[in-house]
N, C-alpha and C positions, 0 to 999 in steps of 0.2 A: 100435693093434690089432696091428700087425706086430711090435712088441716082445713082446707077450704070446704071439703065435704062435711067435716064435723060442724062447721058454722051453719050449714043448711040442714043439719040433722039427718043427713043421708047415710051416715055411718055412726057407729057407737063410739064412745070415748075409748073403750077398750081396744077396738080395732085400730083406732088412730094411734094409741099408745104403742101397740104392737108394731105398727108400721114405722113409727118414729124410732123405736128401739132397734128395729131391723136396719133402718137407714144408718144409724150411728154405728152399729156393729159392722156393716159392710164398708162404711167409710174408714173405720179403724183398721179393718183387714186390708183395705186398699193402701192405706198409709204405711202399714206394717210391711206389705209386700214391696212398696217403693223403697223403704228404708233398707230392706234386705238386699234389693238389687244394688243400691248405692254401696252397701257394705261389701258385697261380692265384687263390684267393680273396683273398689279401692284395694281389696285383697288381691285381685288379679293384677293390678298395677304393680304390685311388689314382685311379680315374676319377670319383670323387664328391668334391665339396668341400662340407663342412658348415659353415655359418655359425654364429657364436656366439649369434646372435639371429635372430628372424624379421624379415622386412622385404621391401623391394622393391629389386631391382637397378636402379640408376639409370644406371650407366655400366658398360660391358663392354669390357675392353681385350684380350680374347683371343677366339679362334675355336675351334670344334671341331677337334680334331686337332693344335692347337699343342702343342709340347713345353714343359713347364713344369719347370724345374729347382728343386729345393728350395733355398731361400735365394738365389734368383736376384735378388730385389729388385724384380721387375716387379710392379706393382700389377695384380691380376686384375679386380677389381670395385669399384664403390662400392655399398654397401648402405645403404639408408635405412630406419630403423625409425621409423615415423611415428605410432605409437599414443601415445607419450609423447615430446614434443619438448623438446630443450634449447635455450633461447634465451639468447644471449650479448649482454649490453648493456654499453656503456661509460657509466658514470655520472660526470658532472662532479665534480671535486674538492669543489666547494662543497656538493654534496648527498651525498657519499659516506658521511658519518657517520650519515645518517638511514636507510641501508639495512642491514637485519639479516636473518640467515637465518630462514626461516619466514614472513617478511613477505609479504603478498598484494599482487598488482599486476594490471593488466589489459593485455592485448595487443590492439592494433588493427592491421588490415591494410588498406592503401589499396583493394584490390580488393573488400573486403567491408565497405564503409562502413556504419556504424551497428551493426556487430557487435563485441562485445568478448569476449575469451576470458580466463577467469581464469588467473592464473599465480601461482606461489609461488617465492620466492627460495630456492634450494637452497644456494648458497655464494657467497662473494665471494673475490676474489684476496687480500684482506687488505692490499694495498699499492697505492699510486697509481703508475701507469705514468709514468715520467719524461718520455717523449716526448710524451704526449697529456694528461697531468695528469687522467687518468680512472681510475676503479675498475672492473675487469672483474667483472661480476656474472652468475651463471648462474641462469636461471629454468627452471622445469618447467611445461609446458603439456600438458594432456591433449587428445588429438586423435583420439578413438575414431571419429569420423565421417569422418576424413580430409579435413576442410575446409581445413586449412592444409598447403600444400605445403612439403616440406623445402627449406631454402635461401631461403625467402621473406624479404622485407624488411618490417618493421613498426615500429610505435611502441609504447612501453611507458609506462604511467602507474603510478607508485607513490605510495601515500599517505604524506604527510609532515606530521605535526602537524595532522591533520584537514583539510588542504588538498591538492588534487591538483596535480601538476606533470607535465609531459611530460619524459621522459628519452630 
């Protein structure tokens, strides 16, 4: 407005210059305040840790207020995702060739006697470990009811030539 008023000689050049400088100052202050808000929002975002999956924190190695340095190497939490469990089994060399991906098996837990949980072979290591002469096999077990605790010990039975064996 002041620029238009200057053209009609309604205001002096000095008044127009003062108002233009005031506008630039207030625009700069507004931009600075927006930048400070963005900086604080980013800073606040560092107070939240987001896990790559849902689960339960089973071990917590930090307390509120601890300083955490990026790349510090300190383990913060153990997170257990228990809806779908991965079970690792060492299969003796004599039985290793009978295990294939997609094969079904049963998982038994000592504390839940009489219960069996269906499992499926997801993958094998594809090589016998030299120190134990066993094949590492990974099974997948669905645990929607949360009956199996992560880290539990159990036994696995895999079908081999229509007979069952404990592995």
